[in-house]
N, C-alpha and C positions, 0 to 999 in steps of 0.2 A: 504493500500500500504506500509506504514511504517512497520507494523508488519510482512508483507510478506518478505520484504527486510531484516529486522532484523533477521528473522528465517534463511534465506539463509546465511547471514553473520556469524551467530553463528555456523551453520553447517560447513561452510568452515573453520572456526577457529578450530573447533574440528578435522576436517579431517587433517589439516596441523599439528596439535599437534600429532595426531596418526602417521602421516607420519614420523615425526622426531623420534618417539619412535621405530617404526618398521624398520626405514631406508629403506622405500619403497616409490617410487614415486607414488603419488596419484593425480597428476594434472588433470587427466581425470575426477576424481570425483568432484574436486572443481570447475571445469568449467561447470559442468552440471547444468541444470535448477533446479533440485531438488537434491542437493548434499546428503542430509541425506538418502533419499530413494535409491540413487545410491550406497551409502556405505552399506546399508542394503542388497542389492542384489549382492554385489561384492564377487565373489568366491575367488579371490586371497587374498583379505583382510581377509576373514574368515580363509583361510588356514594359512596365516602368523600369525594371532592373536591366532589361535588355537594351533599352534606349540609353540608359546611363552608361552601361559598359561599352556601348558602341560609340560613345563620344570619342573624338580623336585624341583628347587629352587624358583619357582613362588609362588605367593599367600601371600608373606610377607607384612608387613606394608609399606615397602619401594618400593614395586613393582610398577613401573611406569604405567603398563597396568591397574592395579587395581585402581590406582589414576585416570587414564583416564576414566575408566568405571564409577567410583564414581562421578567424576565431570560432566561427560556427562549426567548421570541420573538426577543430581540435576539441570541441565539446564532447566528442565521443558518443553522442546520442545517435542511435541508428537512424531515427526519422529525420533528425536535423542534417545528418550526413547525406541523406537522399536529396534534400533540398540543394545542397552544394553540388552534388553529382548532376542534378538536372540542369545546372548552368555550365557544366564542364564543356559541352560541345561549343557553346558560344565563346567561352573564355579561351579554350584551346584554339578555336578558329581565328579569333581576333589576334591572339598572340602570334601564331605561326604566320599569318598573313602579313602582320606588321613587321615582324622581325626580319622577314625575307625581302620586304619591299622597301622599308626605311629603317635600318637598324640603329639610327642615331637616338631616337627617343628612349627614355628609360621605361622598361616594362617590369620593374622589380615587383610590383604588386601582383601581376599575373603569375610571375615565376614563383612567388612565395606560396600561392595556392597550389600550383602544380607540384612543387617540392614537398608540400605537406602531404598530399595524396601519395606521392612516390615514396616518401619516408615511411608512411603508415604501411604500405604494401611491402616495403623492404623488411620492416620489422615482422610483419605477419609471416613472410616466407622463411625467415630465420636462416638466410644464406643458402637455401636449397633451390635447385632449379625447378621450374614448372614443367612437368612431364605429362605425356599422353600415351596411353597404352595402345600399341598396334597389334591386333590379333594375328595369330599365325594362319595365313591363308592356305597353307597346305592341308589343314584339317577340313573334313567334309562339312562342318558346320561351325559357325562363329559362336553359337550359343550353347552347344551341347558337346560333352566329351564322348568321343567314339567308344563303343563297347569293346572293340578289339583294337588294340594299339598296334601300330605298324612297327616292325622290328627296326632297331636303331636307337640312337640317343633320343631322349625325350625332347620334344620341341618346346621352345620358350617364346613367349610373347615378347617382342621387342618394345622398347620405349623410345618415343620421339621427344625431343626437347623443344617445348614451345618457347620458353624463356630461360636463358642461362641464369645462374645465381646473380642477384642484384647487388650492386655495390652502393654503399651509402654515399650520398651526394650532398654537399653543403651549398652548391651554387649550380646554376644551369649553364654549363659550358657548351660551346657550339658543337663539340664532338659528342656530347651526351644529350643534346636537346631532343632529338627524335626518340631516344630510348625513354626519357622521362615522360614526354607527352604520350608515348605509346603505352607505357605502364598505367598512366592515369586513365587513358581511354579503355584499357583492359579492365580496370576497376569499374568504370562506367558500364561496360558490357555485362559484368556480373550482376548489376542491379537494373538492367535495362527493362526487365518486365514490369518494374514499378515506375518507370519514367513516363512523364506525360508526352503527348503526341508532339507538342511544339518543340520539346527538347530534341526529339529524334529528327524532326524536320530541319532543325538548325544544323545538325551534323551532316545530313544528306546534302544540304545546300552548300556547305563549306567543302565537302568532299568533291562535289562537282566542280567547284571553283579551284580547288587545289590541283585537280587533274589538268585543267586548262586546255583540254583538247576539244575542239568543235569541228572535227572533220567527218567525212562521210563514213569512216569505219565505225563510228559510233552506232550506226544503223545497219551494220553488216548482217546481223542475225534477225532483223525484223523484216517481215513480209510487207508487201505493198499496202495491205489494209491496215498495218500498224504504224505507218509512217505519219509524221506530223504533216498537217495540211500545207503548212508553209514550205516544208522541204519537198513535198510531192509536187507542188506547183512549180518550183524551181527546176526540178528534174524533168518535168514535162515541157519546159520551155515557156510556161505561161506566167512565171513570176516576174515581178518588176525588177529590172536591172538598170543600173545607172553606170554608163561607161565613162570612165575617166582616163584620159590619155596622159601618161607620164613618161617622158623621154621616149616617145614613139611606141610605148607598150600600152596596150589597152587592158586595163584592169576592170574586172566585173565586180561591182559592189552589190551584194545581195542582202536584202533586208530579210533576215530570218526571223521566224516567230520567236517571241520570248517565252512562250508557254509550250510545254510538251506534256502530253497526257493530262492536260487541265491544271497543271501545277505551275505556279509562278516560279520561274527559274532565273529571276534577276540575279546576276552574279553577286555573291557575297564572299569576299575574300580574294586571294590572288593565287596564281600558280606558284607552287613551292616544290622543293625536292621531296620525293616520296620513297625513302628507304623502306625496306621490308619490315623493320621493327616498328615503324609507324603505320605502314599500310596494312599489316596483318590485323591489328585490332579494329581498324576502320572497316575492313571487309567483313569481319565477324559481326560488327554492329549492323552493317548494311544487309547482311544475310538475314538477321533477325527482322529488320524493317521490311524486307521483301516477303518473307515466308511465314512470319508469325500470324496465325489466323485472326487474332484480336486487334491487329493494327488497323488504323483508319486507312481509307483508300488513298488519301493524299500522302500519307507516309510511304505507302508501297510505291506510289507513282514517283515520288521524289527519289526514293532509293533506286528505282529502276533507271532513272536518268543518271544518277550518280555512278552506278555500276558501269553503265555504258561509256561514260566519260573516262572512268578509270581504265576500262579495257582499251580504249583508244590510246590513252597515255602509255599503258604497258606495252602495247603493240609498237608504238613509236620508240620507246626506250629499250625494247627487246629484253624484257624481264620475264623469263619463262614461268616462274611460279606465280607471278601476278597475272600473266595472261591466262594460265590454267584456272586460277581461282575466279577471276572476273568472268571468264567465259562460262564456267560452270554455273555461276550465279545467274547469268543471263539466260542460260538454257532452262534453269529451274523456274525463273520468272516467267518465261514464255509458256512453259507447260502449265504453270498455275493459272495464268490468264486464259489459256485455251480451255482448261477444265472449267473455269468460271463461265466462260462463254457457252460451253457445251451444256452446262446445267441450266443456264438461262434460256437457251434455245429449246431445250427439252421441256422446260416448264411452260414456255410460250406455246409450243406445239400442243402440249397436253391441255392447256387452257382453251385453245381454239377448237380442238377436237371435242372437248366437253360442251363448248357453246353450240357447235353445229349438230351434236347428237340429240335427237328429240328424246325427251324424257318420257318414260312410260306412264300412262295414266294410272293413278292409284285406285285400287278397288275400294268401293265404299265400305266403311266400317259398319259392321252389324253388331249392335249391342243387344244382348239377350237379357231381358228383364224378367225376373221371376215374379209371378203373381202371388 
């Protein structure tokens, strides 16, 4: 009972502190039975905090919002940590985009939050690598032990290393930046089932901007019926083209649509280097956004666009593991969308057949009344 009340009191104190920073009344959140989770699902708070963090002068060591996120994460309350994780895609996206486009301004506030998450995970792993068990494919089944064992030495399941042992870091160095942000995003992935939709949308939009590829290979696996109307018009020769002659060379400027799959894809961020230690957790998050059944349609659509952009980037950079991973996600996305279309078509056909089939006249009911 005491720990429950202490958790609520701590959450209310953090909400009141955030209210004073944002100059936003949050009494409805502090009065709720579970204030931390109410803060997590509050769209107005996310919009206000997102606008403040997106300010060009944000992210410095004196930024009060960065101090609030840092102190809230160090509170060790699980629900309050979820609130910090929900802003991690925005914070990591702004940090990486700014540090690679204009490295002069100080982003010590962003780095402090990322280091706090990294240090917490480093302590939790206790210097051990993160492993994944790879089953022995020579066995007839992945889930059952065969009754008759084949002669020879017993087979052993091998283990793959997802992450090597983490080294403690006291500052974000350029050589460790991708690893620190990647570990933070991996921690986000562990809690992704509890993240709100707008948090996932932020990561999808930043991932598409980080890829920075807008070439035709993005739509390599899409059929004609799945192409964006703007792209289809240009390929058919019906799109609007402005020819600009520069040094005797005619360049075709094509106005491409800003929206794909009905999702606003206005660029948010900048093209950045994508080493595997950063790309791996991003792809895991995008895989959840694509395939988790409870995700909103706009989340799946934004993830679909981001994965295609990353595939184009990997194809140009010639990164085999990234090509394989993104191509697999694209194929899974296509199959999932085809399955949804098939179910919808079957339901429509069933409804039309039921409407055209005349219903049989019911026999009149005969009631027997005893005298």
